[in-house]
C-alpha positions in Angstrom: 16.3 57.6 5.3 15.9 53.9 4.2 16.5 51.1 6.7 19.0 48.3 6.6 17.5 44.9 5.6 18.8 41.4 6.3 17.7 39.3 3.3 17.4 35.5 3.4 19.8 34.8 0.5 19.4 31.3 -1.0 21.5 31.6 -4.1 18.5 31.4 -6.4 16.6 33.8 -8.7 14.0 34.9 -6.2 16.2 36.0 -3.4 18.6 37.6 -5.9 15.8 39.6 -7.5 14.7 40.6 -4.0 18.1 41.9 -3.2 18.2 43.9 -6.5 14.8 45.5 -5.8 15.7 46.4 -2.2 19.0 48.0 -3.3 17.3 49.9 -6.0 14.7 51.2 -3.5 17.6 52.6 -1.4 17.9 49.9 1.3 21.2 48.8 2.8 21.1 45.1 2.1 22.9 42.4 4.1 22.7 38.8 2.7 22.2 36.1 5.3 22.2 32.4 4.4 21.3 29.6 6.9 23.4 26.4 7.2 21.2 23.6 8.3 22.7 20.3 7.1 24.7 18.1 9.4 27.0 15.9 7.3 27.1 13.3 10.1 23.5 12.3 9.2 24.9 10.7 6.0 21.5 10.7 4.2 23.1 9.5 1.0 23.9 10.9 -2.4 21.8 13.9 -3.5 19.4 12.9 -6.3 16.9 15.7 -6.1 16.6 19.5 -5.7 15.7 19.6 -2.1 16.7 22.3 0.4 18.2 19.8 3.0 21.1 17.5 2.1 24.7 17.1 1.1 24.6 19.7 -1.7 24.3 22.5 0.9 27.9 23.6 0.2 26.9 24.3 -3.4 24.0 26.4 -2.2 26.2 28.4 0.2 28.6 29.1 -2.6 25.8 30.2 -4.9 24.6 32.6 -2.3 28.1 34.0 -1.8 28.4 34.4 -5.6 25.1 36.4 -5.7 26.2 38.6 -2.9 29.6 39.3 -4.6 27.9 40.1 -7.9 25.6 42.6 -6.1 28.3 44.0 -3.8 26.5 43.3 -0.6 27.9 41.7 2.6 27.2 38.0 3.1 27.0 36.0 6.2 26.4 32.3 6.8 24.3 31.6 9.9 24.8 28.1 11.5 21.3 26.9 12.4 22.0 23.1 12.5 21.0 22.6 16.2 17.8 24.7 15.9 16.8 22.9 12.6 17.3 19.5 14.3 15.1 20.5 17.2 12.3 22.4 15.4 12.1 20.7 12.0 13.9 17.3 11.8 12.5 16.1 15.1 9.0 17.1 14.0 9.5 15.5 10.6 10.6 12.1 12.0 8.1 12.0 14.8 5.2 12.7 12.4 6.1 9.8 10.2 6.4 7.5 13.1 2.9 8.4 14.1 1.6 7.5 10.7 1.3 11.1 9.6 2.7 13.1 6.7 4.6 16.2 7.9 5.1 19.6 6.2 8.6 20.6 7.1 8.5 23.8 5.0 5.7 25.3 7.0 7.5 24.6 10.3 10.8 25.8 8.9 9.3 29.1 7.9 7.6 29.7 11.2 10.5 28.6 13.5 13.7 28.9 11.5 13.6 31.3 8.5 11.4 33.9 10.1 12.4 33.1 13.6 15.9 31.7 14.4 17.6 33.1 11.3 17.2 36.8 12.0 17.5 36.2 15.7 20.9 34.4 15.4 22.1 37.0 12.9 21.5 39.7 15.5 23.1 37.6 18.2 26.2 37.3 16.0 26.5 41.1 15.9 24.7 42.0 12.6 22.8 45.2 12.9 19.7 45.6 10.7 16.2 47.1 11.0 14.1 44.7 8.8 14.1 41.2 7.5 13.2 40.2 3.9 12.7 37.0 1.9 11.9 36.1 -1.8 8.5 34.6 -1.1 5.7 35.4 -3.5 3.2 36.8 -1.0 1.9 40.3 -0.1 1.4 41.9 3.3 -0.9 44.8 4.1 -1.7 46.8 7.2 -5.3 46.9 8.2 -5.8 50.6 9.1 -8.9 49.8 11.2 -7.4 47.1 13.4 -3.7 48.0 13.2 -2.9 44.4 12.3 -0.8 43.0 9.5 -2.6 40.8 7.0 -1.0 38.3 4.6 -2.3 37.9 1.0 -1.5 35.6 -1.8 1.2 36.6 -4.2 0.0 38.3 -7.4 1.4 35.4 -9.5 -1.1 32.6 -8.7 1.3 30.0 -10.1 4.0 31.1 -7.6 1.9 32.0 -4.6 3.6 30.7 -1.4 1.1 32.0 1.2 0.2 28.4 2.2 3.7 27.9 3.5 3.5 31.0 5.7 0.2 30.2 7.5 1.9 29.9 10.9 3.6 33.4 10.9 2.6 35.8 13.6 2.2 39.6 13.9 5.7 40.2 15.2 7.3 38.4 12.3 5.1 40.1 9.7 5.7 43.6 11.1 9.4 43.4 10.5 9.4 41.5 7.2 9.4 42.7 3.6 8.3 40.6 0.6 9.7 42.4 -2.5 8.3 39.9 -5.0 4.7 39.9 -3.8 3.4 42.0 -6.6 5.5 40.4 -9.3 5.5 37.3 -11.4 8.3 34.8 -12.0 9.0 36.2 -15.4 9.6 39.7 -14.0 11.9 38.3 -11.3 14.0 36.5 -14.0 14.1 39.7 -16.1 15.4 41.7 -13.0 18.2 39.2 -12.5 19.1 39.1 -16.2 19.2 42.9 -16.2 22.1 42.8 -13.8 24.0 40.4 -16.0 23.4 37.4 -13.8 22.4 35.0 -16.6 24.1 32.1 -14.9 21.4 32.2 -12.2 18.6 31.6 -14.8 19.6 28.0 -15.4 19.6 27.1 -11.7 16.9 24.7 -10.8 14.6 25.5 -7.9 14.3 23.3 -4.8 11.1 21.3 -5.2 11.4 18.9 -2.2 12.6 18.9 1.4 15.3 16.3 1.4 17.8 15.8 -1.5 18.2 12.1 -1.0 15.8 9.7 -2.7 15.3 7.9 0.6 14.8 9.7 3.9 15.2 6.5 6.0 18.7 7.6 7.2 16.9 10.2 9.4 15.2 7.5 11.4 16.4 4.9 13.9 16.3 1.5 12.3 13.8 0.1 14.9 11.3 3.0 14.2 10.1 1.7 10.8 9.5 -2.0 10.9 7.7 -3.9 8.1 4.0 -4.8 8.6 0.8 -5.8 6.9 -0.7 -4.0 4.0 -4.4 -4.5 4.2 -7.6 -3.4 2.3 -10.4 -1.5 4.0 -12.0 -4.7 5.1 -8.8 -5.9 6.9 -7.7 -8.5 4.3 -3.9 -8.8 4.1 -2.7 -8.0 0.6 1.0 -7.9 1.2 3.7 -6.4 3.4 4.8 -2.8 3.7 8.4 -1.7 4.1 7.8 0.6 7.1 5.3 3.4 7.7 7.8 6.1 6.9 7.8 5.1 3.2 4.0 5.8 2.7 1.6 8.7 2.5 -2.1 9.1 1.7 -2.9 8.9 -2.0 0.3 7.0 -2.8 -0.1 4.5 -5.7 3.5 3.6 -6.8 5.7 1.2 -4.9 3.0 -0.6 -3.0 4.0 -4.1 -4.3 0.5 -5.4 -4.6 0.0 -5.8 -8.3 -2.8 -8.0 -9.7 -5.6 -6.2 -7.9 -9.0 -5.8 -9.7 -8.5 -2.0 -9.8 -5.8 0.5 -9.0 -5.1 0.7 -5.3 -4.0 3.7 -3.2 -2.9 4.3 0.4 -6.1 5.5 2.1 -5.0 5.3 5.8 -1.9 4.6 7.9 -2.5 2.9 11.2 0.6 3.5 13.4 -0.8 1.7 16.4 -1.2 -1.6 14.4 1.7 -0.9 12.1 -0.6 -1.3 9.1 -0.9 0.5 5.7 -4.5 0.5 4.5 -5.1 0.6 0.8 -8.3 1.0 -1.2 -9.8 2.3 -4.4 -9.6 5.9 -5.7 -13.2 6.4 -4.5 -12.1 5.8 -0.9 -9.6 8.7 -1.1 -12.4 11.3 -1.1 -13.3 12.9 2.2 -15.6 15.8 3.2 -14.4 16.5 6.8 -11.3 17.0 8.8 -10.3 18.3 12.2 -7.7 21.1 12.3 -5.5 20.9 15.4 -3.9 23.8 17.2 -5.3 26.5 14.9 -3.1 29.5 14.4 -4.5 32.9 13.2 -2.4 35.5 11.4 -4.2 38.3 13.2 -3.8 36.8 16.7 -4.8 33.8 18.8 -8.1 35.3 19.9 -9.6 35.7 16.5 -13.1 34.4 16.3 -13.4 31.3 14.1 -15.2 32.3 10.8 -18.2 30.3 9.9 -17.1 30.0 6.3 -13.7 29.9 4.6 -11.8 28.7 1.6 -9.7 25.8 2.8 -6.5 24.5 1.3 -5.2 21.1 2.3 -1.8 21.2 0.5 0.2 23.6 -1.6 -1.1 22.3 -4.9 -4.7 22.1 -3.8 -7.3 24.6 -5.0 -8.8 26.1 -1.9 -12.4 24.7 -1.5 -15.4 26.3 0.3 -16.1 24.8 3.7 -18.0 25.4 7.0 -15.9 25.9 10.1 -17.0 25.0 13.6 -15.0 25.8 16.8 -14.8 22.8 19.1 -14.7 22.8 22.9 -11.1 21.7 22.9 -10.0 24.7 20.8 -9.7 22.7 17.6 -11.7 23.3 14.4 -14.0 21.0 12.6 -14.0 21.6 8.8 -16.9 20.4 6.7 -16.3 20.8 2.9 -19.2 21.6 0.6 -17.9 18.8 -1.7 -15.6 15.8 -0.9 -11.9 16.5 -1.4 -9.1 14.2 -2.6 -6.5 12.7 -0.2 -7.0 14.7 3.0 -3.8 13.7 4.8 -3.3 13.6 8.6 -0.2 15.5 9.7 -0.4 17.9 6.7 -1.2 21.6 7.0 -4.6 23.0 6.4 -4.8 26.8 5.5 -7.8 29.0 5.8 -8.5 31.9 3.4 -11.0 34.7 2.9 -10.7 35.4 -0.8 -7.0 36.3 -1.3 -6.3 36.9 2.4 -4.7 34.1 4.4 -6.4 33.8 7.8 -4.2 31.1 9.3 -3.8 27.4 9.5 -3.7 24.2 11.6 -2.6 20.6 11.5 -4.9 18.0 9.9 -5.9 15.3 12.4 -8.3 13.1 10.5 -10.9 12.8 7.9 -14.3 11.3 7.2 -14.6 9.7 3.8 -17.5 10.1 1.5 -18.5 6.5 2.5 -18.3 7.4 6.2 -15.0 5.7 7.1 -13.2 7.7 9.8 -9.5 8.3 9.2 -6.8 8.6 11.9 
């Protein structure tokens, strides 16, 4: 007898294909969609395809339409308060510290794989398993009895990086129907059910739909300040630290420099944005704070790993050293571009995701120490 499955239904191709695959496999599927946007925030007109913003009503309607087409029950789960606490507060506080957050990783760990199925059960929904449309694979290690998470078969769609903070309890009860498929196959599955209208729907590429996230912050939390070079010379004024990230080139307002300039460091204590040449963006070392391991918190730190510093980064070989404070020092074999404090670092052994942490700082190829 197949189990009942609560599927995170977004209204897009991937979750729809997952629902079809689960139904075809004999599962009883329940669609659950989270509502996270608070209209009182007034973040402005939606100009992008983010997952958070005023277009949420359209996404909820799209999810309902998918559920109706597949004849599965659909429930909207209100997670606004939890999202505010676990994701938005983290997002804003990171920027105020001069860091660049990764809200998708935190949302997955605390909301999508945590609060969403929890609240669904609290509201009376009865199901055995949870499922999402992520392109990842999970496998049970017969020797240790632990669940392992692997990259999706489609390398161009692999989303394992975003799931590096999941734990054993979450993995044990979750299914990933698309892990062994590629995007083309997912689209064919949806088209095969006559849902061609879904194929033209654009995917969410960003976090916030508005072109400016300033509405999420108090006005006094992002004051203008000096924009300086690595020698401390003032080159201009910045608009507030929340508008900048490591590696940024556009919108600096310091034209006329002898070479292209990029943000190489953000100094929250002095309220300064430090810019420099592209050469100064390369670093060979970082510290990973609060490391989390998929197999459990007591895992021994591996001496070597493939290390990924953002979703679009090709994992690079590095040496790992456990520090006395529990954090991890990562030393890359070759300098990497734009290691960004506040972003997530993920550790791999081949295709297997070991876990992740939060980037604290970096050491540039020239020896400059980042925040």
